Backbone as numpy.savetxt, mean C-alpha at the origin, in Angstrom:
# Nx Ny Nz CAx CAy CAz Cx Cy Cz
-10.54 -15.39 -13.41 -11.37 -14.19 -13.41 -10.50 -12.94 -13.41
-10.85 -11.98 -14.24 -10.10 -10.74 -14.34 -10.45 -9.82 -13.18
-9.44 -9.17 -12.58 -9.68 -8.18 -11.54 -8.86 -6.93 -11.83
-9.49 -5.80 -11.62 -8.81 -4.51 -11.77 -9.17 -3.64 -10.56
-8.28 -2.69 -10.24 -8.50 -1.82 -9.09 -8.27 -0.37 -9.46
-9.03 0.50 -8.84 -8.88 1.94 -8.99 -8.64 2.51 -7.60
-7.54 3.22 -7.43 -7.20 3.81 -6.13 -7.41 5.32 -6.21
-8.10 5.87 -5.22 -8.42 7.29 -5.27 -8.64 7.85 -3.86
-8.67 9.18 -3.79 -8.89 9.89 -2.53 -10.18 10.68 -2.64
-10.95 10.71 -1.57 -12.23 11.41 -1.59 -12.03 12.93 -1.52
-12.81 13.67 -2.29 -12.76 15.13 -2.24 -13.57 15.66 -1.06
-13.78 16.96 -1.04 -14.45 17.61 0.09 -15.85 17.07 0.34
-16.61 16.79 -0.73 -17.98 16.30 -0.54 -18.08 14.78 -0.41
-16.94 14.11 -0.28 -16.94 12.67 -0.03 -17.75 11.89 -1.05
-18.59 10.98 -0.57 -19.49 10.22 -1.43 -20.86 10.88 -1.43
-21.00 11.93 -2.20 -22.32 12.56 -2.31 -23.27 11.60 -3.02
-24.57 11.76 -2.76 -25.56 10.81 -3.26 -25.53 10.60 -4.76
-25.39 11.67 -5.51 -25.44 11.51 -6.96 -24.22 10.75 -7.48
-23.08 10.88 -6.80 -21.89 10.15 -7.23 -22.07 8.65 -7.01
-22.61 8.29 -5.86 -22.85 6.88 -5.57 -23.82 6.29 -6.58
-24.89 7.03 -6.86 -25.88 6.53 -7.82 -25.29 6.41 -9.21
-24.43 7.35 -9.57 -23.81 7.27 -10.89 -22.85 6.09 -10.98
-22.08 5.86 -9.93 -21.18 4.70 -9.91 -21.99 3.40 -10.02
-23.13 3.36 -9.33 -23.99 2.19 -9.39 -24.51 1.97 -10.81
-24.93 3.04 -11.46 -25.45 2.95 -12.83 -24.37 2.48 -13.79
-23.19 3.07 -13.68 -22.09 2.68 -14.57 -21.69 1.22 -14.35
-21.64 0.82 -13.08 -21.26 -0.57 -12.78 -22.28 -1.56 -13.33
-23.54 -1.17 -13.35 -24.59 -2.05 -13.84 -24.52 -2.33 -15.33
-23.68 -1.59 -16.03 -23.52 -1.80 -17.47 -22.64 -3.00 -17.79
-21.99 -3.56 -16.76 -20.99 -4.60 -17.00 -21.29 -5.87 -16.22
-20.73 -6.97 -16.69 -20.87 -8.26 -16.01 -19.73 -8.44 -15.01
-19.60 -7.48 -14.16 -18.55 -7.50 -13.15 -19.10 -7.07 -11.81
-18.49 -7.58 -10.75 -18.85 -7.17 -9.40 -17.89 -6.04 -9.00
-18.46 -4.95 -8.49 -17.66 -3.79 -8.09 -17.82 -3.57 -6.59
-16.72 -3.67 -5.88 -16.72 -3.50 -4.43 -15.95 -2.23 -4.08
-16.57 -1.38 -3.29 -15.89 -0.19 -2.79 -15.23 -0.50 -1.47
-13.93 -0.23 -1.37 -13.19 -0.41 -0.12 -12.74 0.96 0.37
-13.16 1.33 1.57 -12.64 2.53 2.22 -11.49 2.07 3.11
-10.26 2.36 2.71 -9.09 1.87 3.42 -8.78 2.70 4.66
-9.41 3.84 4.78 -9.21 4.67 5.97 -10.02 4.14 7.15
-11.29 3.87 6.92 -12.12 3.30 8.00 -12.15 1.78 7.95
-11.48 1.19 6.95 -11.34 -0.25 6.77 -12.70 -0.94 6.76
-13.50 -0.59 5.74 -14.81 -1.18 5.55 -15.08 -1.25 4.05
-16.05 -2.06 3.66 -16.31 -2.22 2.24 -17.79 -2.48 2.00
-18.22 -2.26 0.75 -19.62 -2.49 0.37 -19.70 -2.68 -1.14
-20.63 -3.52 -1.55 -20.91 -3.67 -2.98 -21.51 -2.37 -3.49
-21.01 -1.86 -4.60 -21.47 -0.59 -5.12 -22.95 -0.64 -5.48
-23.49 -1.84 -5.66 -24.92 -1.99 -5.96 -25.78 -1.64 -4.76
-25.22 -1.69 -3.56 -25.97 -1.44 -2.33 -25.68 -0.02 -1.86
-26.42 0.94 -2.41 -26.14 2.35 -2.17 -26.18 2.71 -0.69
-27.13 2.17 0.05 -27.24 2.50 1.47 -26.01 2.03 2.24
-25.47 0.88 1.87 -24.27 0.40 2.54 -23.06 1.27 2.19
-23.05 1.77 0.96 -21.97 2.67 0.57 -22.04 3.94 1.40
-23.25 4.48 1.55 -23.42 5.67 2.38 -23.00 5.40 3.83
-23.26 4.18 4.29 -22.95 3.82 5.68 -21.44 3.81 5.95
-20.64 3.76 4.88 -19.18 3.81 5.07 -18.74 5.17 5.59
-19.62 6.14 5.48 -19.34 7.48 6.01 -18.03 8.03 5.47
-17.85 7.99 4.16 -16.64 8.49 3.56 -16.45 9.98 3.82
-15.25 10.36 4.21 -14.95 11.75 4.51 -13.85 12.25 3.59
-13.69 13.56 3.54 -12.65 14.16 2.73 -11.29 13.56 3.07
-10.53 13.24 2.03 -9.17 12.68 2.11 -9.12 11.22 2.53
-10.27 10.53 2.63 -10.24 9.09 2.86 -9.62 8.41 1.63
-8.81 7.39 1.87 -8.21 6.61 0.78 -9.13 5.44 0.45
-9.50 5.31 -0.82 -10.46 4.27 -1.22 -9.98 3.53 -2.46
-10.58 2.37 -2.68 -10.35 1.61 -3.90 -11.66 1.03 -4.40
-11.78 0.93 -5.71 -12.82 0.13 -6.34 -12.17 -1.16 -6.81
-12.66 -2.30 -6.36 -12.19 -3.61 -6.83 -13.23 -4.12 -7.82
-12.80 -4.36 -9.05 -13.70 -4.75 -10.13 -13.33 -6.15 -10.57
-14.26 -7.08 -10.49 -13.95 -8.47 -10.83 -15.04 -9.03 -11.72
-14.63 -9.60 -12.87 -15.59 -10.19 -13.79 -14.98 -10.35 -15.16
-15.75 -10.90 -16.07 -15.23 -11.18 -17.41 -14.92 -9.90 -18.19
-15.62 -8.80 -17.87 -15.36 -7.55 -18.58 -14.79 -6.48 -17.64
-14.03 -6.93 -16.65 -13.47 -6.00 -15.66 -12.56 -4.97 -16.30
-11.86 -5.36 -17.37 -10.94 -4.43 -18.02 -11.70 -3.22 -18.58
-12.79 -3.49 -19.29 -13.59 -2.42 -19.86 -14.28 -1.61 -18.77
-14.80 -2.31 -17.76 -15.46 -1.62 -16.65 -14.49 -0.68 -15.95
-13.27 -1.12 -15.78 -12.26 -0.29 -15.13 -12.00 0.99 -15.91
-11.93 0.89 -17.22 -11.67 2.06 -18.05 -12.80 3.08 -17.94
-14.04 2.59 -17.95 -15.20 3.49 -17.87 -15.30 4.13 -16.49
-15.16 3.31 -15.45 -15.25 3.84 -14.09 -14.09 4.78 -13.78
-12.92 4.49 -14.35 -11.76 5.34 -14.12 -12.03 6.76 -14.61
-12.66 6.89 -15.76 -12.94 8.22 -16.30 -13.82 9.01 -15.33
-14.82 8.34 -14.74 -15.70 9.02 -13.79 -14.94 9.38 -12.51
-14.15 8.45 -12.02 -13.39 8.69 -10.79 -12.39 9.83 -11.00
-11.71 9.83 -12.13 -10.71 10.86 -12.40 -11.34 12.25 -12.46
-12.60 12.32 -12.89 -13.28 13.60 -13.02 -13.82 14.12 -11.69
-14.27 13.19 -10.82 -15.01 13.62 -9.65 -14.34 13.26 -8.31
-13.24 12.53 -8.36 -12.48 12.20 -7.16 -11.01 12.54 -7.44
-10.13 12.22 -6.53 -8.70 12.44 -6.75 -8.07 11.09 -7.09
-7.87 10.84 -8.36 -7.33 9.56 -8.82 -5.86 9.43 -8.44
-5.52 8.30 -7.81 -4.11 7.99 -7.54 -3.56 7.14 -8.67
-4.23 6.00 -8.94 -3.80 5.22 -10.09 -4.77 4.09 -10.40
-4.64 3.55 -11.61 -5.28 2.31 -12.01 -4.25 1.52 -12.80
-4.67 0.34 -13.28 -3.77 -0.45 -14.12 -3.50 0.27 -15.44
-4.38 1.20 -15.79 -4.25 1.88 -17.08 -3.34 3.09 -17.01
-3.40 3.81 -15.88 -2.59 5.01 -15.81 -2.53 5.53 -14.39
-1.52 6.36 -14.13 -1.45 7.14 -12.91 -1.79 8.58 -13.29
-2.45 9.26 -12.41 -2.79 10.65 -12.67 -1.60 11.51 -12.26
-0.91 12.11 -13.22 0.28 12.89 -12.91 -0.05 14.09 -12.03
-1.29 14.60 -12.14 -1.69 15.70 -11.28 -1.88 15.24 -9.84
-2.08 13.95 -9.66 -2.44 13.44 -8.34 -1.48 12.38 -7.83
-0.22 12.41 -8.31 0.70 11.41 -7.79 1.10 11.77 -6.36
1.66 10.80 -5.66 1.88 10.98 -4.22 2.86 12.10 -3.90
3.80 12.36 -4.77 4.75 13.44 -4.50 4.06 14.79 -4.48
2.92 14.90 -5.16 2.16 16.15 -5.20 1.02 16.16 -4.20
0.83 15.06 -3.50 -0.30 14.95 -2.57 0.14 14.96 -1.11
1.38 15.32 -0.85 1.87 15.28 0.53 1.08 16.23 1.43
0.49 17.26 0.83 -0.27 18.21 1.65 -1.59 17.62 2.12
-2.09 16.60 1.44 -3.33 15.96 1.87 -3.08 15.18 3.16
-4.05 15.22 4.05 -3.90 14.49 5.31 -3.78 12.99 5.07
-4.27 12.52 3.92 -4.17 11.10 3.56 -2.74 10.59 3.59
-1.81 11.43 3.16 -0.42 11.02 3.00 0.57 11.89 3.77
0.08 12.73 4.66 0.95 13.69 5.33 1.55 13.09 6.59
2.87 12.95 6.58 3.61 12.39 7.71 4.41 13.49 8.41
4.63 13.34 9.71 5.40 14.34 10.45 6.91 14.12 10.34
7.34 13.36 9.35 8.77 13.12 9.13 9.00 12.86 7.65
10.23 13.05 7.20 10.59 12.77 5.81 10.73 11.26 5.62
10.27 10.80 4.47 10.32 9.36 4.18 10.83 9.14 2.77
11.93 8.38 2.64 12.39 7.95 1.33 11.71 6.64 0.98
11.24 6.54 -0.25 10.49 5.35 -0.67 11.08 4.82 -1.97
11.25 3.50 -2.03 11.77 2.86 -3.24 10.95 1.61 -3.53
10.74 1.33 -4.82 10.01 0.14 -5.24 10.78 -0.52 -6.38
10.82 -1.86 -6.35 11.47 -2.59 -7.43 10.81 -3.96 -7.60
10.86 -4.46 -8.81 10.38 -5.81 -9.10 11.58 -6.72 -9.33
11.45 -7.99 -8.93 12.52 -8.96 -9.15 11.92 -10.25 -9.69
12.76 -11.06 -10.30 12.36 -12.38 -10.79 13.40 -13.40 -10.38
12.91 -14.51 -9.87 13.79 -15.64 -9.53 14.98 -15.22 -8.66
14.74 -14.39 -7.68 15.82 -13.92 -6.82 15.91 -14.73 -5.54
17.10 -14.77 -4.99 17.30 -15.40 -3.69 17.28 -14.34 -2.60
17.08 -14.80 -1.39 16.96 -13.90 -0.26 18.13 -12.93 -0.15
19.36 -13.45 -0.23 20.54 -12.60 -0.09 20.60 -11.53 -1.19
20.18 -11.89 -2.40 20.18 -10.93 -3.50 19.17 -9.82 -3.26
18.01 -10.20 -2.73 16.99 -9.20 -2.45 17.45 -8.25 -1.35
18.05 -8.80 -0.31 18.55 -7.95 0.77 19.65 -7.00 0.28
20.48 -7.48 -0.64 21.51 -6.62 -1.22 20.89 -5.49 -2.03
19.83 -5.81 -2.77 19.15 -4.79 -3.56 18.50 -3.74 -2.66
17.88 -4.21 -1.59 17.27 -3.29 -0.62 18.32 -2.36 -0.04
19.45 -2.93 0.36 20.52 -2.14 0.98 21.05 -1.07 0.03
21.21 -1.41 -1.24 21.73 -0.45 -2.21 20.70 0.64 -2.53
19.41 0.27 -2.52 18.38 1.28 -2.74 18.30 2.24 -1.56
18.50 1.71 -0.36 18.44 2.54 0.84 19.63 3.48 0.93
20.80 3.00 0.50 22.00 3.85 0.55 23.07 3.26 -0.35
23.37 3.94 -1.44 24.44 3.47 -2.32 25.80 3.56 -1.63
25.94 4.56 -0.79 27.21 4.76 -0.11 27.50 3.66 0.91
26.47 3.22 1.62 26.67 2.25 2.70 25.98 0.92 2.39
25.77 0.63 1.10 25.03 -0.56 0.72 25.60 -1.85 1.28
26.91 -2.02 1.20 27.52 -3.27 1.66 27.32 -3.47 3.17
27.47 -2.40 3.92 27.31 -2.50 5.37 25.85 -2.77 5.75
24.94 -2.11 5.07 23.52 -2.33 5.36 23.12 -3.76 5.01
23.66 -4.27 3.90 23.37 -5.66 3.53 23.80 -6.60 4.65
24.98 -6.39 5.19 25.46 -7.26 6.26 24.58 -7.14 7.50
24.11 -5.92 7.78 23.21 -5.72 8.92 21.90 -6.50 8.72
21.39 -6.47 7.49 20.18 -7.23 7.20 20.42 -8.73 7.37
21.54 -9.21 6.86 21.86 -10.64 6.97 22.02 -11.05 8.44
22.68 -10.19 9.22 22.84 -10.50 10.65 21.48 -10.55 11.34
20.58 -9.65 10.95 19.24 -9.66 11.54 18.52 -10.96 11.22
18.67 -11.46 10.02 18.00 -12.69 9.62 18.56 -13.91 10.35
19.80 -13.82 10.83 20.38 -14.93 11.57 19.66 -15.17 12.89
19.12 -14.10 13.48 18.40 -14.24 14.75 17.07 -14.95 14.53
16.33 -14.54 13.53 15.06 -15.18 13.17 14.61 -14.64 11.82
13.92 -15.47 11.06 13.44 -15.04 9.76 12.41 -13.93 9.93
12.44 -12.96 9.01 11.48 -11.86 9.06 10.24 -12.13 8.22
10.07 -13.37 7.76 8.83 -13.73 7.08 7.66 -13.64 8.06
6.51 -13.19 7.55 5.34 -13.03 8.42 4.37 -14.20 8.35
4.56 -15.08 7.35 3.63 -16.18 7.18 2.46 -15.85 6.29
2.44 -14.66 5.72 1.33 -14.23 4.84 1.87 -13.74 3.51
2.92 -14.42 3.02 3.56 -14.09 1.74 4.33 -12.78 1.79
4.56 -12.26 3.00 5.27 -10.99 3.17 6.45 -11.18 4.10
7.57 -10.53 3.78 8.71 -10.48 4.70 8.90 -9.03 5.13
9.39 -8.84 6.34 9.54 -7.50 6.90 10.96 -7.32 7.47
11.98 -7.34 6.63 13.33 -7.08 7.14 13.44 -5.63 7.61
14.06 -5.43 8.77 14.13 -4.09 9.33 15.39 -3.93 10.17
15.95 -2.74 10.07 17.14 -2.41 10.86 17.07 -0.94 11.29
17.79 -0.64 12.36 17.99 0.73 12.81 19.48 1.01 12.72
19.85 2.09 12.03 21.26 2.33 11.75 21.58 3.82 11.75
22.78 4.20 12.17 23.20 5.61 12.10 23.69 6.00 10.70
23.68 5.06 9.76 24.25 5.32 8.44 23.27 6.02 7.50
22.02 6.18 7.91 21.08 6.95 7.11 20.50 8.07 7.97
20.05 9.12 7.31 19.52 10.28 8.03 18.00 10.31 8.05
17.38 9.68 7.04 15.91 9.71 6.95 15.36 8.29 6.90
14.16 8.14 7.44 13.50 6.83 7.38 13.33 6.42 5.93
13.54 5.14 5.68 13.47 4.62 4.31 12.60 3.38 4.27
11.71 3.35 3.30 10.83 2.21 3.08 11.12 1.66 1.70
11.55 0.41 1.64 11.88 -0.23 0.36 10.95 -1.41 0.16
10.27 -1.43 -0.98 9.31 -2.49 -1.29 9.80 -3.26 -2.51
9.89 -4.57 -2.37 10.31 -5.45 -3.47 9.18 -6.42 -3.76
8.71 -6.44 -4.99 7.66 -7.38 -5.40 8.25 -8.42 -6.32
8.06 -9.68 -5.98 8.65 -10.78 -6.74 7.63 -11.41 -7.69
8.07 -11.71 -8.89 7.19 -12.36 -9.86 6.81 -13.76 -9.42
7.70 -14.41 -8.69 7.45 -15.76 -8.18 7.73 -15.79 -6.68
7.03 -16.64 -5.93 7.30 -16.75 -4.49 8.77 -17.11 -4.24
9.35 -16.45 -3.23 10.76 -16.68 -2.89 10.88 -17.45 -1.59
11.91 -18.27 -1.52 12.22 -18.97 -0.28 12.89 -17.99 0.68
12.21 -17.68 1.78 12.77 -16.75 2.77 13.38 -17.53 3.94
13.69 -18.79 3.68 14.38 -19.65 4.66 13.61 -19.73 5.98
12.30 -19.94 5.82 11.43 -20.13 6.99 10.37 -21.16 6.63
10.71 -22.45 6.75 9.78 -23.51 6.34 8.40 -23.41 7.00
8.36 -22.99 8.26 7.08 -22.92 8.97 6.19 -21.79 8.44
6.82 -20.68 8.02 6.05 -19.51 7.60 5.85 -19.43 6.09
6.58 -20.24 5.35 6.35 -20.34 3.92 7.06 -19.28 3.09
6.79 -19.29 1.77 7.50 -18.39 0.85 6.99 -16.95 0.95
7.67 -16.08 0.21 7.41 -14.64 0.26 7.29 -14.11 -1.17
6.30 -13.26 -1.41 6.18 -12.62 -2.72 6.32 -11.10 -2.64
6.24 -10.56 -1.42 6.36 -9.12 -1.22 7.26 -8.86 -0.02
8.28 -8.03 -0.22 9.21 -7.69 0.85 9.04 -6.21 1.17
8.72 -5.92 2.42 8.56 -4.54 2.89 9.67 -4.29 3.90
10.65 -3.51 3.51 11.83 -3.32 4.34 11.84 -1.94 4.98
12.12 -1.91 6.28 12.17 -0.66 7.03 13.62 -0.39 7.44
14.11 0.79 7.10 15.44 1.21 7.52 15.26 2.53 8.25
15.49 2.51 9.56 15.25 3.69 10.38 16.57 4.28 10.89
16.65 5.60 10.95 17.86 6.23 11.48 17.98 6.01 12.98
19.19 5.99 13.47 19.44 5.79 14.90 19.92 7.09 15.53
19.27 7.50 16.64 18.11 6.86 17.27 16.82 7.35 16.61
15.82 6.48 16.45 14.56 6.92 15.83 13.74 7.77 16.80
13.11 8.83 16.27 12.28 9.66 17.14 10.91 9.03 17.35
10.14 9.59 18.25 8.86 8.99 18.61 7.88 8.89 17.44
7.69 9.95 16.62 6.77 9.81 15.49 7.13 8.65 14.57
8.43 8.45 14.32 8.85 7.32 13.50 8.43 6.00 14.13
8.71 5.84 15.41 8.38 4.58 16.08 6.88 4.33 16.10
6.10 5.39 16.30 4.64 5.25 16.34 4.12 4.76 15.00
4.54 5.41 13.91 4.05 5.05 12.59 4.48 3.66 12.16
5.77 3.36 12.33 6.26 2.07 11.84 5.82 0.91 12.74
5.60 1.16 14.01 5.04 0.12 14.88 3.61 -0.21 14.44
2.86 0.83 14.09 1.49 0.61 13.60 1.50 -0.20 12.31
2.43 0.11 11.41 2.51 -0.63 10.16 2.84 -2.09 10.41
3.81 -2.37 11.26 4.19 -3.76 11.53 3.04 -4.54 12.16
2.27 -3.88 13.04 1.10 -4.55 13.63 0.04 -4.83 12.57
-0.08 -3.92 11.60 -1.06 -4.12 10.52 -0.74 -5.37 9.71
0.55 -5.71 9.62 0.95 -6.86 8.83 0.64 -8.19 9.53
0.05 -8.12 10.70 -0.48 -9.32 11.35 -1.89 -9.61 10.88
-2.51 -8.63 10.22 -3.89 -8.76 9.74 -3.88 -9.44 8.37
-4.55 -10.57 8.27 -4.53 -11.34 7.03 -5.15 -10.58 5.86
-6.24 -9.84 6.11 -6.89 -9.10 5.04 -6.00 -7.98 4.51
-5.32 -7.30 5.42 -4.41 -6.22 4.99 -3.26 -6.80 4.17
-2.71 -7.91 4.60 -1.63 -8.55 3.85 -2.10 -9.00 2.48
-3.31 -9.54 2.42 -3.87 -9.97 1.12 -4.03 -8.78 0.18
-4.48 -7.65 0.73 -4.63 -6.44 -0.07 -3.30 -6.04 -0.70
-2.23 -6.13 0.08 -0.91 -5.74 -0.42 -0.36 -6.73 -1.43
-0.43 -8.01 -1.10 0.18 -9.02 -1.98 -0.56 -9.16 -3.31
-1.83 -8.80 -3.34 -2.60 -8.90 -4.58 -2.63 -7.59 -5.35
-2.01 -6.54 -4.80 -1.92 -5.26 -5.51 -0.82 -5.36 -6.56
-1.14 -4.97 -7.78 -0.18 -5.10 -8.87 0.53 -3.79 -9.18
-0.06 -2.67 -8.80 0.47 -1.38 -9.20 1.33 -0.75 -8.10
2.56 -0.34 -8.42 3.45 0.25 -7.42 2.85 1.46 -6.72
2.13 2.32 -7.47 1.55 3.52 -6.87 0.50 3.17 -5.84
-0.27 2.11 -6.10 -1.30 1.69 -5.14 -0.66 1.16 -3.87
0.39 0.36 -4.00 1.08 -0.17 -2.83 1.67 0.98 -2.01
2.27 1.94 -2.69 2.85 3.07 -1.97 1.76 3.86 -1.24
0.64 4.09 -1.90 -0.45 4.84 -1.27 -0.96 4.12 -0.02
-1.13 2.80 -0.11 -1.65 2.03 1.02 -0.68 2.07 2.19
0.61 1.85 1.91 1.60 1.82 2.98 1.78 3.20 3.62
1.85 4.24 2.79 2.00 5.60 3.33 0.82 5.96 4.21
-0.38 5.64 3.72 -1.58 5.97 4.49 -1.64 5.18 5.80
-1.12 3.96 5.77 -1.11 3.17 7.01 -0.17 3.81 8.03
0.93 4.37 7.58 1.83 5.09 8.49 1.12 6.32 9.08
0.35 7.00 8.24 -0.43 8.15 8.71 -1.45 7.73 9.76
-2.10 6.59 9.52 -3.11 6.11 10.47 -2.49 5.79 11.83
-1.22 5.44 11.83 -0.54 5.22 13.10 -0.46 6.50 13.92
-0.20 7.63 13.25 -0.16 8.91 13.92 -1.54 9.29 14.45
-2.56 9.03 13.65 -3.93 9.36 14.07 -4.35 8.52 15.28
-3.99 7.25 15.24 -4.35 6.38 16.37 -3.69 6.86 17.66
-2.45 7.31 17.54 -1.71 7.79 18.70 -2.35 9.06 19.26
-2.73 9.98 18.38 -3.27 11.27 18.82 -4.65 11.13 19.42
-5.37 10.05 19.06 -6.72 9.85 19.60 -6.72 9.19 20.97
-5.57 8.72 21.42 -5.50 8.04 22.72 -5.47 9.06 23.87
């Protein structure tokens, strides 16, 4: 079955009634199921059920996705994307990223606004071994100190595998060799052996490199992200995401949610 996703941010009027009804009408033209996921409040509803969509209580700057699944999902995605791009803030789809709305230009939105600088890198690999992936992560995090960071990652893995058991690995180190927090994401075309028979293979590597000593906002955000990776649904969302921009949006927003959770306590 074909599946496509549209990632977007809600504008000031959120999900106004006419927009929901229009999305429902457009979706009804296709032999596909369209599910709206509000990733900020972590809830979902079939777009056919307008009252349930309203119940999501979408607010300005909420991060959302449309998941489209069916035999004509490709065509449905193209049609729905045009509507979303016109009336919401499009982040990306399989067809295109909105250059006006890419994450580097959206830092002012509360959706992606962090109280610290974050370097982000994404790469795809094929048929790679664990040590090769860790070396790639280290070089992306710092070309100057790549060899030393690689060794730090390898030493960390000697204590225990950083596989999570949900097709994700979370290698992480704290080091004085970098000045800014760095998030490196590696997506593998094939599952990789992360040398953890009990937890199984890995298809997505989310690596955290934090400066030493890390300040409190950093610890709050990244602790929240690591706890999120215990949630099977959240991990499934990440491992089944095909577009780099969507993965970056989800991870960045999850770091933001860590700050919000802390401030609400």
